[in-house]
C-alpha positions in Angstrom: -35.0 8.7 -6.3 -32.9 11.1 -4.2 -29.3 10.4 -3.4 -28.8 7.8 -6.1 -25.5 6.0 -6.5 -23.0 7.3 -8.9 -21.6 4.7 -11.3 -18.1 5.6 -10.2 -19.0 4.6 -6.6 -19.9 1.1 -7.9 -16.6 0.9 -9.8 -14.7 2.1 -6.7 -16.2 -0.7 -4.8 -15.2 -3.2 -7.5 -11.6 -1.8 -7.2 -11.5 -2.7 -3.5 -13.1 -6.1 -4.0 -10.5 -7.0 -6.6 -7.5 -5.5 -4.7 -8.3 -6.8 -1.2 -7.5 -10.5 -1.7 -5.0 -9.9 -4.5 -2.4 -7.8 -2.6 -2.3 -9.9 0.5 -3.2 -13.4 -0.6 -2.9 -13.9 -4.3 0.0 -11.9 -5.6 2.6 -13.9 -3.7 0.9 -17.3 -3.9 0.6 -17.4 -7.6 4.3 -16.5 -7.8 5.0 -19.6 -5.6 2.9 -21.7 -7.9 3.7 -20.4 -11.4 7.1 -18.7 -10.6 8.2 -16.2 -13.3 5.1 -17.1 -15.4 2.8 -15.8 -12.7 2.0 -12.6 -14.6 0.1 -14.8 -17.1 -2.3 -15.8 -14.3 -4.0 -12.4 -14.0 -4.0 -12.1 -17.8 -5.8 -15.4 -18.4 -7.9 -14.8 -15.3 -9.1 -11.5 -16.7 -10.2 -13.2 -19.9 -12.1 -15.9 -18.0 -13.5 -13.2 -15.7 -15.2 -11.3 -18.5 -17.7 -14.1 -18.8 -18.3 -14.1 -15.0 -18.7 -10.3 -14.8 -21.2 -10.4 -17.7 -23.1 -13.0 -15.6 -23.2 -10.7 -12.6 -24.4 -7.9 -14.9 -27.2 -10.1 -16.2 -28.2 -10.9 -12.6 -28.4 -7.1 -11.9 -30.7 -6.8 -14.8 -33.2 -9.4 -13.6 -35.1 -6.6 -11.9 -33.3 -3.3 -11.8 -35.3 -2.1 -8.7 -34.4 -5.2 -6.6 -31.1 -6.3 -5.1 -29.9 -9.9 -5.2 -31.7 -10.9 -2.1 -35.0 -9.5 -3.3 -34.5 -11.2 -6.7 -33.8 -14.5 -5.1 -37.0 -14.3 -3.0 -39.0 -13.3 -6.1 -37.6 -16.2 -8.2 -37.5 -19.1 -5.7 -40.2 -18.1 -3.3 -40.0 -17.6 0.5 -38.7 -20.9 1.8 -36.2 -21.9 -0.9 -35.2 -18.2 -1.4 -34.4 -17.7 2.2 -32.4 -20.9 2.3 -30.2 -19.7 -0.7 -29.8 -16.3 1.0 -28.6 -17.9 4.2 -26.1 -20.1 2.3 -24.7 -17.1 0.4 -24.5 -15.1 3.7 -22.6 -17.9 5.5 -20.2 -18.1 2.7 -19.7 -14.3 2.7 -19.0 -14.6 6.4 -16.3 -17.2 5.7 -14.7 -14.8 3.1 -14.7 -12.0 5.6 -13.2 -14.3 8.2 -10.3 -15.2 5.9 -9.6 -11.5 5.1 -9.8 -10.7 8.8 -7.2 -13.3 9.6 -4.9 -12.1 6.9 -5.1 -8.4 7.9 -4.6 -9.1 11.6 -1.7 -11.3 10.8 -0.1 -8.7 8.4 -0.4 -5.9 11.0 1.1 -8.0 13.7 4.0 -9.4 11.6 5.0 -6.1 10.0 3.8 -3.3 12.3 2.6 -4.2 15.8 4.2 -7.6 16.7 4.0 -6.8 20.5 0.4 -5.7 20.4 -2.4 -8.1 21.6 -4.6 -9.3 18.8 -7.8 -8.0 20.5 -6.3 -4.5 20.6 -5.9 -4.6 16.8 -9.4 -6.0 16.4 -10.8 -3.1 18.4 -9.0 -0.6 16.1 -10.4 -2.4 13.1 -14.0 -2.8 14.3 -14.7 0.9 15.2 -14.5 2.3 11.6 -16.3 -0.7 10.2 -19.3 -0.2 12.5 -19.2 3.6 11.9 -19.6 3.1 8.1 -22.2 0.4 8.5 -24.3 2.8 10.7 -24.0 5.4 7.9 -25.7 3.1 5.4 -25.0 2.1 1.9 -25.0 5.7 0.5 -22.3 6.8 3.0 -20.3 3.6 2.1 -20.5 4.6 -1.6 -19.3 8.1 -0.9 -16.4 7.0 1.3 -15.4 4.4 -1.4 -14.5 7.3 -3.8 -12.3 9.1 -1.2 -10.5 5.8 -0.3 -10.2 4.9 -3.9 -8.2 8.1 -4.7 -6.2 7.7 -1.6 -5.1 4.1 -2.4 -4.7 4.8 -6.1 -2.3 7.7 -5.4 -0.3 5.4 -3.1 -0.3 2.8 -5.9 1.1 5.3 -8.4 3.8 6.4 -6.0 4.8 2.7 -5.6 5.0 2.2 -9.4 7.2 5.3 -9.9 9.4 4.3 -7.0 10.0 0.8 -8.3 10.1 1.4 -12.0 13.9 1.9 -12.2 14.5 -1.3 -10.3 12.6 -3.6 -12.7 14.7 -6.3 -14.5 12.6 -7.9 -17.3 15.1 -10.7 -17.7 13.5 -12.2 -14.5 10.4 -13.0 -16.5 12.4 -15.6 -18.4 12.5 -18.5 -19.2 8.9 -18.6 -20.6 6.8 -21.5 -19.3 9.8 -23.4 -18.0 7.5 -25.5 -15.7 4.8 -26.2 -18.2 1.2 -25.0 -18.4 -0.2 -26.8 -15.3 1.1 -24.3 -12.7 -0.3 -21.4 -14.8 -3.7 -23.0 -15.0 -3.7 -23.5 -11.2 -2.6 -20.0 -10.6 -5.2 -18.6 -13.0 -8.0 -20.5 -11.3 -6.9 -19.2 -7.9 -6.6 -15.6 -9.2 -10.1 -15.8 -10.7 -11.6 -17.3 -7.5 -10.3 -14.6 -5.2 -10.3 -11.5 -7.3 -13.2 -11.9 -9.9 -15.8 -14.1 -8.2 -16.3 -11.7 -5.1 -17.5 -9.0 -7.6 -20.8 -10.8 -7.1 -21.1 -8.6 -4.0 -22.1 -5.6 -6.1 -25.4 -7.3 -6.9 -26.5 -6.2 -3.4 -27.0 -2.7 -4.8 -30.1 -2.5 -7.1 -29.2 -1.3 -10.6 -32.2 1.1 -10.5 -30.6 3.0 -7.6 -27.7 4.1 -9.8 -27.7 7.3 -11.8 -27.5 6.7 -15.5 -28.0 3.0 -15.0 -28.3 2.6 -18.7 -24.5 2.8 -18.9 -24.2 0.3 -16.0 -23.4 -2.8 -18.1 -20.7 -1.4 -20.3 -19.0 0.7 -17.6 -18.8 -2.1 -15.1 -17.1 -4.4 -17.7 -14.9 -1.5 -18.9 -13.8 -0.7 -15.3 -13.3 -4.4 -14.6 -10.8 -4.6 -17.6 -9.0 -1.4 -16.5 -8.7 -2.6 -12.9 -7.4 -6.0 -14.2 -4.6 -4.2 -15.9 -3.5 -2.9 -12.5 -3.4 -6.4 -11.2 -1.2 -7.5 -14.2 1.1 -4.6 -13.7 1.4 -5.3 -10.0 2.4 -9.0 -10.7 4.9 -8.0 -13.3 6.5 -5.4 -11.0 6.8 -8.0 -8.2 8.6 -10.5 -10.4 10.9 -8.1 -12.1 11.9 -6.3 -8.9 12.3 -9.2 -6.4 12.4 -12.2 -8.8 10.3 -15.4 -8.2 12.9 -17.0 -5.9 13.1 -14.1 -3.5 9.4 -13.3 -3.6 8.5 -16.9 -2.4 10.6 -16.5 0.7 8.3 -13.8 2.1 4.8 -14.1 3.5 4.1 -10.6 2.3 6.6 -10.0 -0.6 4.7 -6.9 -1.8 5.4 -5.2 1.5 9.1 -6.1 1.4 9.3 -5.0 -2.3 8.1 -1.5 -1.2 11.2 -1.2 1.1 13.2 -0.8 -2.1 11.4 2.4 -3.1 13.4 5.6 -3.1 11.9 8.9 -4.1 14.2 11.6 -5.4 17.2 9.5 -4.2 16.8 10.5 -0.6 13.3 9.6 0.6 13.6 6.0 1.7 11.9 3.5 4.0 8.4 4.5 3.2 7.0 1.0 2.7 4.9 1.3 5.9 3.1 4.3 4.4 2.6 2.8 1.0 1.4 -0.5 2.5 -1.5 1.3 4.0 -3.2 0.8 0.6 -3.7 -2.9 1.3 -5.1 -2.2 4.8 -7.6 0.2 3.3 -8.6 -2.3 0.6 -9.3 -5.1 3.1 -11.0 -2.7 5.5 -13.4 -1.5 2.8 -14.0 -5.1 1.6 -14.9 -6.1 5.2 -17.3 -3.2 5.4 -19.0 -4.3 2.2 -19.2 -8.0 3.1 -20.7 -7.0 6.5 -23.3 -4.8 4.6 -24.2 -7.8 2.3 -24.6 -10.1 5.3 -26.7 -7.6 7.3 -29.0 -6.9 4.3 -29.4 -10.7 3.8 -30.4 -11.3 7.4 -32.9 -8.5 7.3 -34.6 -10.2 4.3 -34.5 -13.7 5.9 -35.8 -12.7 9.4 -37.9 -9.7 8.2 -35.9 -7.3 10.3 -36.6 -3.6 9.4 -33.7 -2.1 11.4 -30.0 -3.0 11.2 -29.2 -1.2 14.4 -28.0 -4.2 16.4 -26.8 -6.2 13.4 -24.3 -3.4 12.6 -22.5 -4.3 15.8 -23.1 -8.0 16.1 -22.0 -9.2 12.7 -18.6 -7.4 12.5 -17.8 -8.5 16.1 -18.5 -12.1 15.3 -16.5 -11.9 12.1 -13.4 -10.4 13.8 -13.5 -12.9 16.7 -13.7 -15.9 14.4 -11.1 -14.4 12.0 -8.7 -14.0 14.9 -8.9 -17.6 16.0 -9.8 -19.6 12.9 -6.3 -20.8 12.0 -3.6 -22.2 14.3 -0.7 -20.9 12.1 0.1 -19.5 8.7 0.8 -23.0 7.3 -2.7 -24.2 8.0 -4.3 -21.0 6.7 -2.2 -21.2 3.5 -3.2 -24.8 2.8 -6.9 -24.0 3.3 -6.8 -20.7 1.3 -4.9 -22.2 -1.7 -5.8 -25.9 -1.9 -9.4 -25.9 -0.7 -11.2 -22.5 -0.5 -11.0 -21.5 -4.2 -13.2 -24.5 -5.1 -15.8 -23.2 -2.6 -15.6 -19.8 -4.2 -16.5 -21.3 -7.6 -19.4 -23.2 -6.1 -21.0 -20.3 -4.1 -20.1 -17.4 -6.3 -20.3 -18.9 -9.8 -22.5 -22.0 -9.8 -25.2 -20.7 -7.4 -25.4 -17.3 -9.2 -25.6 -19.2 -12.6 -28.5 -21.2 -11.2 -30.2 -18.0 -10.0 -29.9 -16.5 -13.5 -31.1 -19.6 -15.3 -34.2 -19.9 -13.0 -34.9 -16.2 -13.6 -34.9 -16.9 -17.4 -37.2 -19.9 -16.8 -39.6 -17.8 -14.8 -39.8 -15.1 -17.5 -40.7 -17.6 -20.2 -43.8 -18.7 -18.2 
């Protein structure tokens, strides 16, 4: 097969999936929940996530030449299979809507507070549609370029903040008990690990050296999880839990403390672009997943019009879904994580168990 995926492209996509929700939604909210123990949440979430990632790898192995939608149809048949695909697609749309709301809100509050929302939406939608029109192989190649761009910005952030870390802010240990840590861990797992299910939309057989797929996906998951842990520790040790909870986007305000060489300052706007890129790419991949799903449900051969319609619908809903930040926070933290577990853990587990049952017949 020509133009096969590189394994590194898959791992770059996993990077964006894990970082998109973490930087803008999770990193500050688990501090609010677990305070100075919040760094334990990504550590425990990583351990739990190993089992979940192994499940997704097993699903990718059901039939290496089929993606998740094709496998669902093969396992459950036309009617039930299409129903499951529609359910998962609607849920992916909801995840894209939440990310859209957060990125628009972030850009308005920190960059363009006088700019109309629809102007920001127009700027976001053009590059999304452009990548979708290029197809999955173009998306994979661009993921590598954007990965190195955002990772360089991340490294610059670490070096700029390293001298301002105060590890005493991590104490006292478990002052509020274990319950806040458990809640923070479940929220972390829901938003940063469960969406990795998205990679099952790419058939394992379309990847070069797919024999190494299982081990390398798990290996990169663990390496990327270390980045999450480091990010959480840096946030606590630089700002402290009390100051971090005062900001809607503490990561952005933390970056304002960065100085390079003692004279380069106020570069937080440049470094914060890494989060915008992560959400942008996550939105591209969610849109691709939904479009591929609709093509299988309605037997559509061309995605020409869907490449325009789906992103536009997602952005319009995302712009108007919540009345204010308080309502969005309540939904995102107290309700939506449970939906993530239902749709991205329980349903995939059912798919895998039914695939095993079918093989034994």
